[in-house]
C-alpha positions as CSV (number, residue, x, y, z in Angstrom):
1,M,85.5,44.1,60.1
2,S,84.6,41.4,62.7
3,R,81.2,40.0,62.9
4,T,79.3,37.9,65.5
5,P,75.6,37.2,66.0
6,Q,75.4,40.2,68.3
7,G,77.0,42.8,66.0
8,Q,80.1,44.0,64.5
9,R,83.2,46.0,65.4
10,A,85.9,47.7,63.5
11,S,89.5,46.6,63.3
12,L,92.4,48.5,64.6
13,D,93.2,49.8,61.0
14,K,89.9,52.0,61.5
15,Q,88.6,52.0,57.9
16,P,85.9,54.8,57.9
17,H,83.1,52.6,56.6
18,E,83.8,50.0,59.3
19,V,83.9,52.6,62.1
20,A,80.7,54.0,60.8
21,A,78.9,50.8,60.6
22,M,80.1,49.8,64.0
23,F,78.8,53.0,65.5
24,D,75.5,52.6,63.7
25,G,75.2,49.4,65.7
26,V,75.6,51.1,69.0
27,A,73.6,54.2,68.3
28,A,70.2,53.0,70.0
29,R,71.7,52.8,73.4
30,Y,75.0,54.6,73.1
31,D,74.5,57.4,75.6
32,L,73.1,55.0,78.3
33,T,76.1,52.5,77.8
34,N,78.7,55.2,78.0
35,T,77.2,56.5,81.3
36,V,77.0,52.9,82.7
37,L,80.5,52.1,81.6
38,S,82.0,55.2,82.9
39,F,80.3,55.1,86.2
40,G,78.7,58.4,85.3
41,Q,82.0,60.1,84.9
42,D,81.2,61.0,81.2
43,R,78.9,63.8,82.4
44,S,81.9,65.5,84.3
45,W,84.1,64.8,81.3
46,R,81.8,66.7,79.0
47,R,81.7,69.7,81.5
48,A,85.4,69.8,81.7
49,T,85.7,69.9,77.9
50,R,83.3,72.9,77.9
51,A,85.3,74.7,80.5
52,A,88.7,74.1,78.8
53,L,87.4,75.5,75.5
54,D,86.5,78.8,77.5
55,L,83.7,79.5,75.1
56,R,81.9,82.9,74.8
57,P,78.4,83.8,73.7
58,G,78.3,84.5,70.0
59,E,81.5,82.2,69.2
60,R,81.2,79.4,66.9
61,V,82.5,76.0,68.0
62,L,82.6,72.6,65.9
63,D,82.1,69.3,67.8
64,V,83.7,66.6,65.7
65,G,82.7,63.0,66.3
66,A,79.6,64.4,68.0
67,G,77.6,61.0,67.8
68,T,74.2,61.7,69.2
69,G,74.9,65.4,70.0
70,V,75.1,64.9,73.7
71,S,78.5,66.7,73.8
72,T,77.3,69.3,71.3
73,E,74.3,70.2,73.5
74,E,76.7,70.4,76.5
75,L,78.9,73.0,74.5
76,A,75.8,75.1,73.7
77,H,75.3,75.8,77.4
78,S,78.1,78.3,77.1
79,G,76.0,80.5,74.8
80,A,78.3,79.7,71.9
81,Y,76.8,78.4,68.5
82,A,77.7,74.7,68.7
83,V,77.4,72.5,65.6
84,G,78.2,68.6,65.6
85,A,79.5,66.4,62.8
86,D,79.8,62.7,62.7
87,L,80.6,59.9,60.4
88,S,77.8,57.6,61.5
89,L,74.4,58.3,60.1
90,G,72.8,56.0,62.7
91,M,74.2,58.1,65.6
92,L,73.0,61.3,63.9
93,H,69.6,59.9,63.4
94,A,69.5,58.9,67.0
95,G,70.6,62.3,68.1
96,K,68.0,64.2,65.9
97,R,65.3,62.0,67.7
98,T,66.4,62.9,71.2
99,R,68.0,66.4,70.6
100,P,66.1,67.9,67.6
101,Q,67.4,71.3,68.7
102,V,71.1,70.4,68.3
103,P,72.5,71.2,64.8
104,L,74.1,67.9,63.7
105,L,75.4,67.0,60.2
106,A,77.3,64.2,58.5
107,G,81.1,64.9,58.3
108,D,84.3,62.9,58.0
109,A,87.0,64.2,60.4
110,L,89.5,63.9,57.4
111,R,87.3,65.9,55.2
112,L,85.1,68.3,57.0
113,P,82.5,70.1,55.0
114,F,83.4,73.7,56.2
115,P,85.5,76.4,54.6
116,D,88.9,77.4,56.2
117,G,89.0,79.2,59.4
118,V,85.2,79.5,60.1
119,F,85.3,78.3,63.7
120,D,86.5,80.0,66.9
121,A,87.0,76.7,68.6
122,V,86.9,73.1,67.6
123,T,86.8,69.9,69.8
124,I,86.7,66.1,69.3
125,S,85.7,63.9,72.3
126,F,86.5,60.1,72.2
127,A,86.6,60.1,68.5
128,L,90.1,61.0,67.4
129,R,91.2,57.5,68.5
130,N,88.8,56.2,65.9
131,V,90.2,58.1,63.0
132,N,92.6,56.0,60.7
133,D,94.9,59.0,60.2
134,T,95.2,60.9,63.4
135,D,97.8,63.5,62.2
136,A,95.5,64.4,59.2
137,A,92.4,64.8,61.3
138,L,94.4,67.3,63.6
139,R,95.6,69.2,60.6
140,E,92.0,69.2,59.3
141,L,90.7,70.6,62.5
142,A,93.3,73.3,62.3
143,R,92.2,74.1,58.7
144,V,88.6,75.0,59.8
145,T,89.7,77.0,62.9
146,R,90.6,80.7,62.7
147,P,94.1,81.8,63.7
148,G,94.2,82.1,67.4
149,G,91.2,79.8,67.8
150,R,91.3,76.9,70.4
151,L,91.4,73.1,70.2
152,V,90.4,70.7,72.9
153,V,90.8,67.0,72.5
154,C,89.1,65.0,75.1
155,E,90.2,61.3,74.8
156,F,91.0,58.2,76.8
157,S,94.6,58.2,78.0
158,T,97.1,56.5,80.3
159,P,96.5,56.5,84.1
160,V,99.5,57.9,85.9
161,N,99.5,55.6,88.9
162,P,101.0,52.3,88.0
163,A,98.9,50.3,90.4
164,F,95.7,52.1,89.1
165,R,96.9,51.6,85.6
166,T,97.0,47.8,86.1
167,V,93.4,47.7,87.6
168,Y,92.1,49.8,84.7
169,L,93.6,47.8,81.9
170,S,92.1,44.7,83.6
171,Y,88.8,46.4,83.6
172,L,89.1,47.4,80.0
173,M,89.9,43.9,78.7
174,R,87.8,41.7,81.0
175,S,85.1,43.6,82.7
176,L,84.1,46.3,80.1
177,P,82.9,43.8,77.4
178,A,81.1,41.8,80.0
179,V,79.1,44.9,81.2
180,A,78.6,46.0,77.6
181,R,76.8,42.8,76.8
182,A,74.2,43.7,79.5
183,V,73.5,47.2,78.2
184,S,74.7,47.8,74.7
185,S,72.9,47.3,71.5
186,N,76.2,46.0,69.8
187,P,78.6,44.8,72.6
188,D,81.1,43.7,70.1
189,A,82.0,47.4,69.6
190,Y,83.2,47.6,73.1
191,V,85.8,45.0,72.5
192,Y,87.2,47.3,69.8
193,L,86.9,50.2,72.4
194,A,89.1,48.4,74.9
195,E,91.6,47.4,72.2
196,S,91.7,51.0,70.8
197,I,92.4,52.6,74.2
198,R,95.0,50.1,75.0
199,A,96.8,51.0,71.7
200,W,96.4,54.7,72.0
201,P,99.4,57.0,72.7
202,D,100.1,58.4,76.2
203,Q,99.5,62.1,77.0
204,A,103.0,63.3,76.1
205,A,103.0,61.5,72.6
206,L,99.7,62.8,71.8
207,A,100.7,66.3,72.7
208,E,103.7,66.1,70.4
209,R,101.5,65.1,67.5
210,I,99.0,68.0,68.1
211,G,101.9,70.4,68.0
212,A,103.2,68.9,64.8
213,A,99.8,69.4,63.1
214,G,99.7,73.3,63.4
215,W,98.6,73.9,67.1
216,G,100.8,75.9,69.4
217,R,100.9,76.2,73.2
218,V,100.0,72.6,73.6
219,A,99.2,71.4,77.1
220,W,97.1,68.7,78.8
221,R,95.3,68.0,82.1
222,N,94.5,64.6,83.3
223,L,90.9,63.7,84.5
224,T,89.9,60.8,86.7
225,G,93.6,59.9,87.2
226,G,94.5,60.0,83.6
227,I,91.7,57.6,82.4
228,V,91.0,60.7,80.2
229,A,93.1,63.6,79.3
230,L,92.2,67.1,78.0
231,H,94.7,68.3,75.4
232,R,94.6,72.0,74.5
233,G,96.2,74.0,71.7
234,I,95.9,77.3,69.9
235,R,95.7,77.6,66.2
236,E,98.9,79.1,64.9
């Protein structure tokens, strides 16, 4: 774990206690910081995730890496019963203060506290990248999903236009940490954010890993030019 006078950030080996502590440090202003850094696009990404899940009233959906529950709250607009789980107690406490009506509980993506096959759909937004065993997390998501249930992974990805990709990577490594210093309660965490995005697999590579973890009919759709991608799969 790297530490500075302003806060702390996880290393790229993503030990769970480091990741949890890092997100505890950003919890106070997490939602605001995300909106500022994404130029407000985070709202449209959440809506797109809900649409991709094709939720129906009465279904049960699990939102892993839910943080403060802003994504879980969006899923509930479908009429489905949405529950969020997150590793960071600081994020959960912040969420319960601002969204007391949203069911949020502590849970590790590698050891979810649910029986097999209890959810009609599962999703993880901007959190799969923070798990130290991506493949095990994808298998764990499959475990708690009924056969025929749906998965949507919403995650940062690789812009498809080479010129735009160059500009985007420059923003990640130079401008994003500077903006974070102005608005975040733990700006060092956003240095990790930039590094972890740059190290993350592209759309095709992630789709292959999702398929290997027990999900069929895997496909993806780019959002915002590929800054974000939605990967979908069906539990086999």
